[in-house]
C-alpha positions as CSV (number, residue, x, y, z in Angstrom):
1,M,85.9,152.8,193.2
2,I,86.4,155.4,190.6
3,E,83.9,158.1,190.3
4,V,83.7,159.6,186.7
5,I,83.0,163.7,187.7
6,A,83.7,164.7,184.2
7,A,84.6,162.0,180.7
8,G,85.7,164.6,178.3
9,P,84.7,164.4,174.8
10,Y,84.7,160.6,174.9
11,A,86.0,157.9,177.1
12,T,85.6,154.4,177.3
13,V,87.0,151.3,179.2
14,Q,89.4,149.2,177.6
15,D,91.7,146.3,177.7
16,L,93.5,144.6,174.5
17,G,90.2,143.3,173.0
18,R,87.9,140.2,172.2
19,P,89.9,138.5,169.4
20,G,89.0,135.3,168.0
21,Y,84.9,136.0,167.3
22,G,85.5,137.7,163.4
23,H,83.4,134.8,162.1
24,L,80.7,135.7,164.3
25,G,81.0,139.5,163.2
26,V,82.4,140.9,166.3
27,P,85.0,143.1,165.9
28,C,87.9,142.9,168.2
29,S,87.6,145.9,169.8
30,G,90.1,146.9,172.4
31,A,92.6,149.8,173.3
32,A,93.0,152.0,169.6
33,D,96.5,152.5,170.8
34,A,97.7,148.7,172.8
35,P,101.1,149.7,173.1
36,S,100.5,153.0,175.5
37,L,97.8,151.1,177.5
38,R,100.1,148.2,178.0
39,L,102.8,150.2,179.2
40,A,100.6,152.1,181.7
41,N,99.7,149.0,182.9
42,R,103.0,147.8,183.5
43,L,103.6,151.4,185.2
44,V,101.7,150.5,187.8
45,G,102.6,146.4,187.8
46,N,99.2,145.1,186.4
47,P,99.2,142.4,183.5
48,E,99.6,144.5,180.1
49,D,96.0,143.2,179.7
50,A,94.1,144.8,182.3
51,A,91.3,147.6,181.3
52,G,91.8,150.7,181.9
53,V,90.3,154.0,180.7
54,E,91.2,155.2,177.3
55,L,90.5,159.2,176.8
56,T,89.8,160.7,173.5
57,F,91.2,164.2,173.7
58,G,91.5,164.2,177.8
59,G,89.3,166.7,179.2
60,A,88.2,164.0,182.1
61,R,88.2,164.4,186.1
62,L,88.2,160.9,187.8
63,R,87.5,160.6,191.9
64,F,88.9,157.5,193.9
65,T,87.1,156.5,197.0
66,A,90.3,154.8,198.2
67,G,93.7,155.5,197.5
68,A,95.6,153.8,194.3
69,W,98.3,154.1,192.4
70,V,97.9,155.3,189.0
71,S,99.6,155.7,185.7
72,V,99.0,157.6,182.5
73,A,100.6,156.6,179.0
74,G,99.3,157.4,175.4
75,A,98.8,161.2,174.4
76,D,100.8,163.8,176.4
77,C,98.0,165.4,178.7
78,P,98.9,167.8,181.8
79,L,97.9,166.2,185.1
80,E,97.1,167.3,188.1
81,V,95.5,165.5,191.6
82,V,93.9,167.4,193.9
83,V,93.1,166.5,197.3
84,D,91.4,168.7,200.0
85,G,92.4,171.9,197.9
86,T,96.0,170.7,197.4
87,T,97.0,170.2,194.1
88,V,99.9,168.3,193.0
89,R,101.1,167.9,189.3
90,P,102.3,164.3,188.5
91,A,103.9,163.5,185.5
92,M,103.1,161.0,182.5
93,L,104.2,158.1,182.3
94,A,105.2,157.1,185.7
95,P,103.1,155.6,188.6
96,F,102.0,158.1,191.4
97,W,99.7,157.8,194.3
98,V,96.4,159.8,194.3
99,P,95.0,159.5,198.0
100,P,91.4,158.4,199.2
101,L,89.1,161.1,198.0
102,G,91.5,162.3,195.2
103,E,90.6,163.8,192.6
104,L,92.6,163.2,188.7
105,R,92.3,165.5,186.4
106,V,93.3,164.8,183.0
107,A,93.9,168.2,180.5
108,F,93.5,168.3,176.7
109,P,96.5,166.5,174.9
110,R,99.6,168.6,173.8
111,A,99.9,165.8,170.9
112,G,97.8,163.4,170.0
113,L,94.8,161.9,170.5
114,R,94.0,159.1,172.5
115,T,95.3,158.9,176.5
116,Y,95.1,155.8,178.5
117,V,94.5,155.8,182.6
118,A,95.9,152.4,184.4
119,V,95.3,152.0,188.2
120,R,96.7,149.2,189.9
121,G,94.1,146.4,190.4
122,G,92.6,147.3,187.0
123,L,88.8,148.0,186.3
124,D,86.8,145.5,187.5
125,T,83.8,145.9,185.0
126,P,81.8,142.9,183.6
127,V,83.5,140.7,181.3
128,V,81.5,139.9,177.7
129,L,83.1,137.5,175.3
130,G,86.5,137.4,177.4
131,S,87.2,141.4,177.7
132,R,85.5,144.8,179.4
133,S,86.3,146.7,176.4
134,T,84.1,148.8,174.8
135,D,82.6,148.2,171.2
136,S,81.7,151.3,170.0
137,L,80.5,149.7,166.5
138,S,78.5,146.3,167.7
139,G,77.5,148.1,171.1
140,L,79.2,145.2,173.2
141,G,80.8,146.0,176.3
142,P,80.3,149.1,178.8
143,A,79.0,152.0,177.8
144,P,80.9,155.2,176.8
145,L,81.8,157.1,180.4
146,G,79.7,159.4,181.6
147,V,79.3,161.8,184.6
148,G,78.2,159.5,187.8
149,D,79.5,156.5,186.6
150,R,81.4,154.2,188.8
151,L,84.1,151.8,188.1
152,P,84.8,149.3,190.3
153,V,88.8,148.3,190.7
154,G,90.3,145.0,191.1
155,P,92.3,143.6,194.0
156,A,95.8,144.7,194.1
157,G,97.1,142.5,196.8
158,H,98.6,139.6,194.3
159,L,100.6,142.1,192.0
160,P,104.3,142.7,192.4
161,A,105.7,145.4,194.5
162,L,105.9,148.3,192.3
163,T,109.6,148.5,190.6
164,V,109.6,150.8,187.8
165,D,110.0,155.0,188.4
166,A,109.6,156.2,185.0
167,A,109.3,155.1,181.4
168,P,111.1,157.2,178.8
169,P,108.4,159.1,176.1
170,V,107.2,158.0,172.9
171,A,107.6,160.5,169.9
172,F,104.0,160.7,167.9
173,R,104.8,160.6,163.8
174,E,102.7,161.6,160.9
175,V,103.8,158.9,158.6
176,L,102.1,155.9,158.4
177,R,103.9,152.4,156.8
178,V,102.3,150.3,154.3
179,V,102.6,147.1,152.7
180,A,100.8,146.8,149.5
181,G,97.5,145.0,148.9
182,P,96.0,142.5,149.2
183,R,93.6,144.6,146.4
184,D,95.8,146.9,145.1
185,D,94.9,145.5,141.7
186,W,91.7,146.7,141.7
187,F,93.4,150.4,141.3
188,A,95.1,151.8,138.3
189,P,98.6,151.5,137.6
190,G,100.5,154.3,140.1
191,A,97.6,154.2,142.2
192,L,100.3,152.9,145.3
193,R,102.8,155.4,144.2
194,A,100.5,158.2,144.4
195,L,98.6,157.4,147.8
196,C,102.5,158.0,149.2
197,A,103.4,161.0,147.1
198,Q,100.9,163.4,148.8
199,P,99.9,164.0,152.0
200,Y,96.3,163.8,153.7
201,V,94.7,165.7,156.0
202,V,92.5,163.8,158.9
203,S,88.9,164.1,159.0
204,Q,86.5,165.2,162.0
205,D,84.6,162.2,161.2
206,S,87.3,159.8,162.1
207,N,86.5,157.6,165.2
208,R,87.6,154.3,166.7
209,V,86.3,152.7,163.7
210,G,88.4,154.5,161.4
211,V,90.7,157.5,160.4
212,R,88.8,159.1,157.2
213,L,91.2,161.0,155.3
214,S,90.8,164.0,153.4
215,G,92.8,166.4,151.5
216,G,94.2,164.1,148.6
217,A,93.7,163.9,145.0
218,P,90.9,160.7,144.4
219,L,93.0,157.3,144.0
220,P,91.7,156.1,140.6
221,R,90.3,152.4,140.0
222,A,91.4,150.2,137.4
223,R,88.3,147.8,138.3
224,H,84.8,149.1,138.8
225,G,82.2,147.8,140.8
226,E,82.2,146.4,144.2
227,L,84.0,143.5,146.1
228,P,81.7,140.7,147.8
229,S,82.2,141.4,151.7
230,E,85.8,139.7,152.7
231,G,87.6,139.6,155.9
232,V,89.8,142.9,157.2
233,V,92.0,143.4,159.4
234,T,93.1,146.5,161.6
235,G,95.6,148.8,159.5
236,A,93.7,148.0,156.3
237,V,93.3,151.1,153.8
238,Q,89.9,150.6,152.3
239,V,89.2,152.7,149.4
240,P,85.7,153.6,149.1
241,P,84.2,155.1,145.9
242,D,85.3,158.8,146.5
243,G,88.8,157.7,146.3
244,L,90.1,159.0,149.3
245,P,91.2,156.1,151.7
246,I,90.2,155.1,155.2
247,V,92.3,153.7,158.1
248,F,90.8,150.8,160.1
249,L,91.1,151.0,163.9
250,A,90.0,148.5,166.4
251,D,86.1,149.0,166.1
252,H,86.6,148.1,162.6
253,P,84.0,146.0,161.0
254,P,85.3,142.0,160.6
255,T,84.3,142.4,156.6
256,G,84.0,145.1,154.2
257,G,83.3,145.6,150.5
258,Y,85.6,148.2,149.2
259,P,89.0,147.3,148.0
260,V,92.0,147.4,150.1
261,I,94.7,149.1,148.5
262,A,97.5,148.6,151.5
263,V,97.7,147.6,155.0
264,L,100.0,149.3,158.1
265,T,102.2,147.9,159.4
266,S,101.8,146.4,163.2
267,A,104.3,149.2,164.2
268,C,102.5,152.0,162.9
269,L,99.0,151.3,164.4
270,P,99.2,152.8,167.2
271,V,100.5,155.9,165.1
272,A,97.1,155.9,163.3
273,A,95.5,155.8,166.9
274,Q,97.0,159.1,167.8
275,L,96.2,161.3,164.8
276,R,93.5,163.8,165.3
277,P,91.5,165.7,163.3
278,G,93.5,168.4,161.1
279,D,96.9,166.6,161.6
280,R,98.5,166.1,158.2
281,V,100.1,162.4,157.6
282,R,101.8,160.6,154.6
283,F,101.8,157.0,153.7
284,L,105.3,155.1,153.0
285,L,105.2,152.3,151.3
286,E,107.8,149.6,152.3
287,R,108.1,147.9,149.1
288,L,107.3,149.9,146.1
289,P,106.4,148.3,142.9
290,P,108.4,148.4,139.3
291,L,107.2,151.0,137.1
């Protein structure tokens, strides 16, 4: 078991989500920065889709009732393992041993927003529609973690021996590459160029559903009214009536009625997931339309 002594601002159980239920109105959910969860799992010999803990702004303390191999990836946080008054400071992006009754302390990140804690054997919380993920939009999966919660750890005896010492760090960027459409024709000529010509600021109202942006000029519409609700994907850049874009993340609704001017490239989905309130971000169109 892992006992939650402190959960930080927002912590959830996440794996790679529950794809395939959009026609039932169920979001995919899963880790907002999926490559970081995959990496944390690989470092402790887990399958990439094993469930771990997703921390938002760090600040967590986790006590292990039995010894375990652990790794931490994503937003770079100072780490401590405290046992019987002795403190060691393991590194991010490397497997390390937490002794029985040891406490892992994850401080606030130096950069980025979301940090992933993987334990060898994975978290063995209940499966809902094929996933252990917490979905903040639909309420599926376990509730966000709180003080006193206990997380069961799965068996590790079937897993291969650890073979990786460390992984190279990943630099967090603040440029989001996009492709145009599918509803860029709902906007005035030059709106795509305007989207990419100005920096935006990440709003404090952002969450796992989407990154709300402010600080830029509203994007002008060519067509008024609203679309009938239609399917939207993770990374869709939706523009509500105020003209300021919202970038959809893992817990976004399966459908939406505001026009989508552009969609993030798959490589930039984890970049968007690591943006924190107050960060400045720019869009870069992969293929600019002709003037």
